[in-house]
Residue, then its C-alpha position, 0 to 999 in steps of 0.5 A: x786468019x789464014x796460015x799464009x797471013x801468019x807467015x806474012x806477020x812472022x816475016x814482017x816481025x822477023x825483018x825488024x828483029x822482033x823475036x816472037x812465040x806463037x800462042x793461043x790456037x795457032x800455038x796449039x796447032x804449031x805444036x800439033x804440026x797442022x791446022x786443026x780449026x779456023x782461027x780468028x787471030x794470032x796470039x804472040x808473046x813478044x819481047x817487050x823491047x821489040x814492041x814498037x818496032x813490031x807495031x810499025x812493021x804490022x802497020x805496014x801490013x795494014x794493021x792498026x791498034x784496036x785494043x790497047x791494054x799495055x803493058x798487058x797486051x795490044x791487039x791490032x786488026x787489019x782489013x780482011x778480018x785479020x787480027x794479031x794479039x801481042x803480049x809483051x814479055x820482059x826477059x831476065x838474063x836467064x831467059x825467063x819472062x814475065x808479062x803483066x796481068x790485068x789484075x796487077x798480077x803477072x804471067x810467067x814464062x819459064x825459059x824452057x817454055x819457048x819451043x818450036x812447032x810447025x805452021x803450014x810446013x814452016x818451023x816457028x817459035x811457039x809456047x810449050x804444051x805446059x805453058x799453053x795448058x797454064x794459059x788455058x786455065x783460070x777462065x770459063x773455056x769456050x768450045x774451041x778452048x776445050x778442043x785445044x785443051x784436048x789436043x794439048x792433053x794428048x800431047x802431054x802423054 
């Protein structure tokens, strides 16, 4: 997925009032401030109340649901090998979030984990270094995950 497609997706979601934060590989790159590697998809934490509006906005860009594991996640794809993975988050009054997990557990998003970064010269909402490190644990990392972890650990110092 290209940086220009990331911008197009973020613009479409902003137009419908969906607040999102970039995670995954693009989220790491947003924190670094530059693209460090190619990305298959765009991972987004999204406020759960905006999920339906977001799916309609993405449909206008040619995206269709490919994987529906709601309330955990929904992945959409479009021609040209474009993929977006939405992770619906329910927020409390203090700005802390919770996302359902596949095993019945939950992923927590402390209010402080919502920060900003830069993708191709544009400021974007993203997940903090600490949150990204938490999400990169608990599974066997691939080579790209190991590269992302190394970048995150350098930013921790």
